[in-house]
PDB file with one MODEL, atoms N, CA, C and O in Angstrom:
MODEL        1
ATOM      1  N   UNK A   1    -122.458 112.226 -27.532  1.00  0.00           N
ATOM      2  CA  UNK A   1    -121.701 112.045 -28.758  1.00  0.00           C
ATOM      3  C   UNK A   1    -121.307 110.575 -28.884  1.00  0.00           C
ATOM      4  O   UNK A   1    -120.902 109.940 -27.910  1.00  0.00           O
ATOM      5  N   UNK A   2    -121.429 110.067 -30.058  1.00  0.00           N
ATOM      6  CA  UNK A   2    -121.140 108.666 -30.333  1.00  0.00           C
ATOM      7  C   UNK A   2    -119.636 108.416 -30.458  1.00  0.00           C
ATOM      8  O   UNK A   2    -118.914 109.221 -31.045  1.00  0.00           O
ATOM      9  N   UNK A   3    -119.179 107.310 -29.911  1.00  0.00           N
ATOM     10  CA  UNK A   3    -117.778 106.906 -30.056  1.00  0.00           C
ATOM     11  C   UNK A   3    -117.615 106.225 -31.404  1.00  0.00           C
ATOM     12  O   UNK A   3    -118.420 105.371 -31.777  1.00  0.00           O
ATOM     13  N   UNK A   4    -116.579 106.600 -32.130  1.00  0.00           N
ATOM     14  CA  UNK A   4    -116.302 105.996 -33.437  1.00  0.00           C
ATOM     15  C   UNK A   4    -114.839 105.585 -33.504  1.00  0.00           C
ATOM     16  O   UNK A   4    -113.970 106.220 -32.907  1.00  0.00           O
ATOM     17  N   UNK A   5    -114.585 104.509 -34.245  1.00  0.00           N
ATOM     18  CA  UNK A   5    -113.232 104.004 -34.437  1.00  0.00           C
ATOM     19  C   UNK A   5    -112.840 104.260 -35.887  1.00  0.00           C
ATOM     20  O   UNK A   5    -113.601 103.976 -36.811  1.00  0.00           O
ATOM     21  N   UNK A   6    -111.638 104.800 -36.068  1.00  0.00           N
ATOM     22  CA  UNK A   6    -111.117 105.122 -37.400  1.00  0.00           C
ATOM     23  C   UNK A   6    -109.778 104.443 -37.621  1.00  0.00           C
ATOM     24  O   UNK A   6    -109.072 104.101 -36.672  1.00  0.00           O
ATOM     25  N   UNK A   7    -109.443 104.256 -38.876  1.00  0.00           N
ATOM     26  CA  UNK A   7    -108.148 103.754 -39.293  1.00  0.00           C
ATOM     27  C   UNK A   7    -107.474 104.852 -40.098  1.00  0.00           C
ATOM     28  O   UNK A   7    -108.082 105.421 -41.005  1.00  0.00           O
ATOM     29  N   UNK A   8    -106.222 105.154 -39.773  1.00  0.00           N
ATOM     30  CA  UNK A   8    -105.466 106.145 -40.544  1.00  0.00           C
ATOM     31  C   UNK A   8    -105.051 105.458 -41.847  1.00  0.00           C
ATOM     32  O   UNK A   8    -104.200 104.568 -41.848  1.00  0.00           O
ATOM     33  N   UNK A   9    -105.655 105.879 -42.942  1.00  0.00           N
ATOM     34  CA  UNK A   9    -105.347 105.272 -44.239  1.00  0.00           C
ATOM     35  C   UNK A   9    -104.120 105.886 -44.880  1.00  0.00           C
ATOM     36  O   UNK A   9    -103.292 105.180 -45.455  1.00  0.00           O
ATOM     37  N   UNK A  10    -104.001 107.208 -44.781  1.00  0.00           N
ATOM     38  CA  UNK A  10    -102.906 107.891 -45.461  1.00  0.00           C
ATOM     39  C   UNK A  10    -102.603 109.187 -44.729  1.00  0.00           C
ATOM     40  O   UNK A  10    -103.510 109.892 -44.286  1.00  0.00           O
ATOM     41  N   UNK A  11    -101.315 109.491 -44.607  1.00  0.00           N
ATOM     42  CA  UNK A  11    -100.896 110.778 -44.060  1.00  0.00           C
ATOM     43  C   UNK A  11    -100.421 111.617 -45.239  1.00  0.00           C
ATOM     44  O   UNK A  11     -99.564 111.194 -46.016  1.00  0.00           O
ATOM     45  N   UNK A  12    -100.989 112.807 -45.359  1.00  0.00           N
ATOM     46  CA  UNK A  12    -100.737 113.673 -46.507  1.00  0.00           C
ATOM     47  C   UNK A  12    -100.345 115.054 -45.986  1.00  0.00           C
ATOM     48  O   UNK A  12    -101.184 115.949 -45.891  1.00  0.00           O
ATOM     49  N   UNK A  13     -99.059 115.221 -45.649  1.00  0.00           N
ATOM     50  CA  UNK A  13     -98.584 116.499 -45.124  1.00  0.00           C
ATOM     51  C   UNK A  13     -99.185 116.800 -43.768  1.00  0.00           C
ATOM     52  O   UNK A  13     -99.001 116.038 -42.819  1.00  0.00           O
ATOM     53  N   UNK A  14     -99.899 117.904 -43.673  1.00  0.00           N
ATOM     54  CA  UNK A  14    -100.510 118.333 -42.411  1.00  0.00           C
ATOM     55  C   UNK A  14    -101.885 117.730 -42.176  1.00  0.00           C
ATOM     56  O   UNK A  14    -102.591 118.132 -41.251  1.00  0.00           O
ATOM     57  N   UNK A  15    -102.270 116.768 -43.008  1.00  0.00           N
ATOM     58  CA  UNK A  15    -103.589 116.150 -42.910  1.00  0.00           C
ATOM     59  C   UNK A  15    -103.471 114.629 -42.923  1.00  0.00           C
ATOM     60  O   UNK A  15    -102.467 114.073 -43.367  1.00  0.00           O
ATOM     61  N   UNK A  16    -104.508 113.974 -42.433  1.00  0.00           N
ATOM     62  CA  UNK A  16    -104.569 112.513 -42.474  1.00  0.00           C
ATOM     63  C   UNK A  16    -105.952 112.102 -42.973  1.00  0.00           C
ATOM     64  O   UNK A  16    -106.967 112.703 -42.622  1.00  0.00           O
ATOM     65  N   UNK A  17    -105.960 111.068 -43.794  1.00  0.00           N
ATOM     66  CA  UNK A  17    -107.216 110.493 -44.280  1.00  0.00           C
ATOM     67  C   UNK A  17    -107.614 109.372 -43.335  1.00  0.00           C
ATOM     68  O   UNK A  17    -106.847 108.434 -43.117  1.00  0.00           O
ATOM     69  N   UNK A  18    -108.819 109.470 -42.773  1.00  0.00           N
ATOM     70  CA  UNK A  18    -109.318 108.475 -41.826  1.00  0.00           C
ATOM     71  C   UNK A  18    -110.539 107.783 -42.403  1.00  0.00           C
ATOM     72  O   UNK A  18    -111.378 108.406 -43.054  1.00  0.00           O
ATOM     73  N   UNK A  19    -110.624 106.460 -42.149  1.00  0.00           N
ATOM     74  CA  UNK A  19    -111.789 105.688 -42.596  1.00  0.00           C
ATOM     75  C   UNK A  19    -112.413 105.018 -41.384  1.00  0.00           C
ATOM     76  O   UNK A  19    -111.716 104.428 -40.558  1.00  0.00           O
ATOM     77  N   UNK A  20    -113.739 105.117 -41.287  1.00  0.00           N
ATOM     78  CA  UNK A  20    -114.465 104.449 -40.198  1.00  0.00           C
ATOM     79  C   UNK A  20    -114.330 102.936 -40.360  1.00  0.00           C
ATOM     80  O   UNK A  20    -114.420 102.411 -41.469  1.00  0.00           O
ATOM     81  N   UNK A  21    -114.115 102.253 -39.257  1.00  0.00           N
ATOM     82  CA  UNK A  21    -113.961 100.795 -39.326  1.00  0.00           C
ATOM     83  C   UNK A  21    -115.303 100.078 -39.265  1.00  0.00           C
ATOM     84  O   UNK A  21    -115.404  98.933 -39.706  1.00  0.00           O
ATOM     85  N   UNK A  22    -116.330 100.721 -38.731  1.00  0.00           N
ATOM     86  CA  UNK A  22    -117.640 100.071 -38.632  1.00  0.00           C
ATOM     87  C   UNK A  22    -118.448 100.198 -39.914  1.00  0.00           C
ATOM     88  O   UNK A  22    -119.423  99.471 -40.104  1.00  0.00           O
ATOM     89  N   UNK A  23    -118.063 101.099 -40.785  1.00  0.00           N
ATOM     90  CA  UNK A  23    -118.749 101.319 -42.058  1.00  0.00           C
ATOM     91  C   UNK A  23    -117.701 101.479 -43.152  1.00  0.00           C
ATOM     92  O   UNK A  23    -117.447 102.597 -43.600  1.00  0.00           O
ATOM     93  N   UNK A  24    -117.089 100.380 -43.590  1.00  0.00           N
ATOM     94  CA  UNK A  24    -115.991 100.472 -44.557  1.00  0.00           C
ATOM     95  C   UNK A  24    -116.377 101.127 -45.888  1.00  0.00           C
ATOM     96  O   UNK A  24    -115.516 101.658 -46.589  1.00  0.00           O
ATOM     97  N   UNK A  25    -117.668 101.090 -46.237  1.00  0.00           N
ATOM     98  CA  UNK A  25    -118.085 101.704 -47.506  1.00  0.00           C
ATOM     99  C   UNK A  25    -118.203 103.225 -47.395  1.00  0.00           C
ATOM    100  O   UNK A  25    -118.399 103.903 -48.403  1.00  0.00           O
ATOM    101  N   UNK A  26    -118.084 103.765 -46.180  1.00  0.00           N
ATOM    102  CA  UNK A  26    -118.152 105.218 -45.987  1.00  0.00           C
ATOM    103  C   UNK A  26    -116.924 105.882 -46.614  1.00  0.00           C
ATOM    104  O   UNK A  26    -115.837 105.305 -46.653  1.00  0.00           O
ATOM    105  N   UNK A  27    -117.121 107.081 -47.090  1.00  0.00           N
ATOM    106  CA  UNK A  27    -116.014 107.840 -47.668  1.00  0.00           C
ATOM    107  C   UNK A  27    -115.015 108.209 -46.574  1.00  0.00           C
ATOM    108  O   UNK A  27    -115.424 108.521 -45.455  1.00  0.00           O
ATOM    109  N   UNK A  28    -113.717 108.178 -46.870  1.00  0.00           N
ATOM    110  CA  UNK A  28    -112.734 108.621 -45.878  1.00  0.00           C
ATOM    111  C   UNK A  28    -112.889 110.110 -45.609  1.00  0.00           C
ATOM    112  O   UNK A  28    -113.365 110.861 -46.460  1.00  0.00           O
ATOM    113  N   UNK A  29    -112.483 110.529 -44.417  1.00  0.00           N
ATOM    114  CA  UNK A  29    -112.547 111.944 -44.065  1.00  0.00           C
ATOM    115  C   UNK A  29    -111.132 112.488 -43.917  1.00  0.00           C
ATOM    116  O   UNK A  29    -110.206 111.761 -43.558  1.00  0.00           O
ATOM    117  N   UNK A  30    -110.985 113.762 -44.198  1.00  0.00           N
ATOM    118  CA  UNK A  30    -109.702 114.442 -44.102  1.00  0.00           C
ATOM    119  C   UNK A  30    -109.689 115.238 -42.807  1.00  0.00           C
ATOM    120  O   UNK A  30    -110.566 116.070 -42.574  1.00  0.00           O
ATOM    121  N   UNK A  31    -108.674 114.976 -41.949  1.00  0.00           N
ATOM    122  CA  UNK A  31    -108.584 115.617 -40.641  1.00  0.00           C
ATOM    123  C   UNK A  31    -107.209 116.252 -40.498  1.00  0.00           C
ATOM    124  O   UNK A  31    -106.201 115.645 -40.859  1.00  0.00           O
ATOM    125  N   UNK A  32    -107.164 117.465 -39.975  1.00  0.00           N
ATOM    126  CA  UNK A  32    -105.889 118.135 -39.727  1.00  0.00           C
ATOM    127  C   UNK A  32    -105.101 117.356 -38.683  1.00  0.00           C
ATOM    128  O   UNK A  32    -105.655 116.944 -37.663  1.00  0.00           O
ATOM    129  N   UNK A  33    -103.814 117.154 -38.932  1.00  0.00           N
ATOM    130  CA  UNK A  33    -102.987 116.391 -37.998  1.00  0.00           C
ATOM    131  C   UNK A  33    -102.864 117.080 -36.650  1.00  0.00           C
ATOM    132  O   UNK A  33    -102.571 116.424 -35.651  1.00  0.00           O
ATOM    133  N   UNK A  34    -103.078 118.372 -36.601  1.00  0.00           N
ATOM    134  CA  UNK A  34    -103.016 119.099 -35.327  1.00  0.00           C
ATOM    135  C   UNK A  34    -104.096 118.611 -34.363  1.00  0.00           C
ATOM    136  O   UNK A  34    -103.963 118.789 -33.152  1.00  0.00           O
ATOM    137  N   UNK A  35    -105.157 118.002 -34.878  1.00  0.00           N
ATOM    138  CA  UNK A  35    -106.243 117.487 -34.045  1.00  0.00           C
ATOM    139  C   UNK A  35    -106.021 116.037 -33.608  1.00  0.00           C
ATOM    140  O   UNK A  35    -106.778 115.505 -32.797  1.00  0.00           O
ATOM    141  N   UNK A  36    -104.983 115.407 -34.150  1.00  0.00           N
ATOM    142  CA  UNK A  36    -104.729 113.991 -33.904  1.00  0.00           C
ATOM    143  C   UNK A  36    -103.507 113.811 -33.012  1.00  0.00           C
ATOM    144  O   UNK A  36    -102.676 114.714 -32.916  1.00  0.00           O
ATOM    145  N   UNK A  37    -103.385 112.648 -32.353  1.00  0.00           N
ATOM    146  CA  UNK A  37    -102.188 112.389 -31.551  1.00  0.00           C
ATOM    147  C   UNK A  37    -100.923 112.446 -32.424  1.00  0.00           C
ATOM    148  O   UNK A  37    -100.947 112.050 -33.590  1.00  0.00           O
ATOM    149  N   UNK A  38     -99.838 112.936 -31.855  1.00  0.00           N
ATOM    150  CA  UNK A  38     -98.593 113.108 -32.602  1.00  0.00           C
ATOM    151  C   UNK A  38     -98.029 111.805 -33.153  1.00  0.00           C
ATOM    152  O   UNK A  38     -97.412 111.802 -34.218  1.00  0.00           O
ATOM    153  N   UNK A  39     -98.229 110.712 -32.452  1.00  0.00           N
ATOM    154  CA  UNK A  39     -97.576 109.447 -32.788  1.00  0.00           C
ATOM    155  C   UNK A  39     -98.283 108.637 -33.879  1.00  0.00           C
ATOM    156  O   UNK A  39     -97.936 107.475 -34.090  1.00  0.00           O
ATOM    157  N   UNK A  40     -99.259 109.214 -34.573  1.00  0.00           N
ATOM    158  CA  UNK A  40     -99.980 108.416 -35.573  1.00  0.00           C
ATOM    159  C   UNK A  40     -99.085 108.075 -36.755  1.00  0.00           C
ATOM    160  O   UNK A  40     -98.171 108.817 -37.113  1.00  0.00           O
ATOM    161  N   UNK A  41     -99.382 106.933 -37.341  1.00  0.00           N
ATOM    162  CA  UNK A  41     -98.756 106.468 -38.579  1.00  0.00           C
ATOM    163  C   UNK A  41     -99.855 105.865 -39.428  1.00  0.00           C
ATOM    164  O   UNK A  41    -100.966 105.650 -38.944  1.00  0.00           O
ATOM    165  N   UNK A  42     -99.563 105.593 -40.678  1.00  0.00           N
ATOM    166  CA  UNK A  42    -100.546 104.911 -41.506  1.00  0.00           C
ATOM    167  C   UNK A  42    -100.811 103.546 -40.891  1.00  0.00           C
ATOM    168  O   UNK A  42     -99.875 102.821 -40.553  1.00  0.00           O
ATOM    169  N   UNK A  43    -102.075 103.195 -40.747  1.00  0.00           N
ATOM    170  CA  UNK A  43    -102.458 101.932 -40.137  1.00  0.00           C
ATOM    171  C   UNK A  43    -102.837 102.051 -38.670  1.00  0.00           C
ATOM    172  O   UNK A  43    -103.330 101.088 -38.083  1.00  0.00           O
ATOM    173  N   UNK A  44    -102.616 103.217 -38.064  1.00  0.00           N
ATOM    174  CA  UNK A  44    -102.965 103.431 -36.661  1.00  0.00           C
ATOM    175  C   UNK A  44    -104.480 103.448 -36.506  1.00  0.00           C
ATOM    176  O   UNK A  44    -105.187 104.015 -37.339  1.00  0.00           O
ATOM    177  N   UNK A  45    -104.981 102.825 -35.435  1.00  0.00           N
ATOM    178  CA  UNK A  45    -106.412 102.878 -35.120  1.00  0.00           C
ATOM    179  C   UNK A  45    -106.642 103.965 -34.085  1.00  0.00           C
ATOM    180  O   UNK A  45    -105.894 104.086 -33.116  1.00  0.00           O
ATOM    181  N   UNK A  46    -107.687 104.753 -34.305  1.00  0.00           N
ATOM    182  CA  UNK A  46    -108.024 105.868 -33.424  1.00  0.00           C
ATOM    183  C   UNK A  46    -109.452 105.747 -32.930  1.00  0.00           C
ATOM    184  O   UNK A  46    -110.327 105.243 -33.633  1.00  0.00           O
ATOM    185  N   UNK A  47    -109.675 106.216 -31.713  1.00  0.00           N
ATOM    186  CA  UNK A  47    -111.033 106.314 -31.176  1.00  0.00           C
ATOM    187  C   UNK A  47    -111.357 107.797 -31.066  1.00  0.00           C
ATOM    188  O   UNK A  47    -110.573 108.569 -30.514  1.00  0.00           O
ATOM    189  N   UNK A  48    -112.516 108.197 -31.592  1.00  0.00           N
ATOM    190  CA  UNK A  48    -112.972 109.579 -31.462  1.00  0.00           C
ATOM    191  C   UNK A  48    -114.149 109.599 -30.507  1.00  0.00           C
ATOM    192  O   UNK A  48    -115.160 108.929 -30.719  1.00  0.00           O
ATOM    193  N   UNK A  49    -113.996 110.377 -29.460  1.00  0.00           N
ATOM    194  CA  UNK A  49    -115.049 110.516 -28.470  1.00  0.00           C
ATOM    195  C   UNK A  49    -115.024 111.959 -27.985  1.00  0.00           C
ATOM    196  O   UNK A  49    -113.975 112.470 -27.593  1.00  0.00           O
ATOM    197  N   UNK A  50    -116.176 112.611 -28.012  1.00  0.00           N
ATOM    198  CA  UNK A  50    -116.283 114.025 -27.608  1.00  0.00           C
ATOM    199  C   UNK A  50    -115.287 114.903 -28.365  1.00  0.00           C
ATOM    200  O   UNK A  50    -114.653 115.783 -27.782  1.00  0.00           O
ATOM    201  N   UNK A  51    -115.157 114.656 -29.662  1.00  0.00           N
ATOM    202  CA  UNK A  51    -114.304 115.431 -30.571  1.00  0.00           C
ATOM    203  C   UNK A  51    -112.815 115.348 -30.241  1.00  0.00           C
ATOM    204  O   UNK A  51    -112.043 116.213 -30.654  1.00  0.00           O
ATOM    205  N   UNK A  52    -112.408 114.323 -29.505  1.00  0.00           N
ATOM    206  CA  UNK A  52    -110.994 114.086 -29.216  1.00  0.00           C
ATOM    207  C   UNK A  52    -110.616 112.715 -29.756  1.00  0.00           C
ATOM    208  O   UNK A  52    -111.395 111.765 -29.672  1.00  0.00           O
ATOM    209  N   UNK A  53    -109.413 112.621 -30.312  1.00  0.00           N
ATOM    210  CA  UNK A  53    -108.923 111.386 -30.874  1.00  0.00           C
ATOM    211  C   UNK A  53    -107.845 110.814 -29.958  1.00  0.00           C
ATOM    212  O   UNK A  53    -107.013 111.545 -29.420  1.00  0.00           O
ATOM    213  N   UNK A  54    -107.877 109.469 -29.791  1.00  0.00           N
ATOM    214  CA  UNK A  54    -106.820 108.799 -29.041  1.00  0.00           C
ATOM    215  C   UNK A  54    -106.461 107.502 -29.738  1.00  0.00           C
ATOM    216  O   UNK A  54    -107.312 106.862 -30.356  1.00  0.00           O
ATOM    217  N   UNK A  55    -105.195 107.115 -29.637  1.00  0.00           N
ATOM    218  CA  UNK A  55    -104.714 105.879 -30.246  1.00  0.00           C
ATOM    219  C   UNK A  55    -105.197 104.701 -29.420  1.00  0.00           C
ATOM    220  O   UNK A  55    -105.154 104.723 -28.190  1.00  0.00           O
ATOM    221  N   UNK A  56    -105.658 103.668 -30.122  1.00  0.00           N
ATOM    222  CA  UNK A  56    -106.071 102.441 -29.402  1.00  0.00           C
ATOM    223  C   UNK A  56    -105.272 101.264 -29.901  1.00  0.00           C
ATOM    224  O   UNK A  56    -105.463 100.144 -29.429  1.00  0.00           O
TER     225      UNK A  56
ENDMDL
END
């Protein structure tokens, strides 16, 4: 599985909008906050590896 870096663009209730940093023209994705680290805020950078997200 490929490692990808995301930026939390917006937190919308129980979901967060994430944008890939290596492909800024890509559409943002909507991810349930239950799958993300608790401490995220807008502007947080995340690494996704093996379907797990961690703050970097």
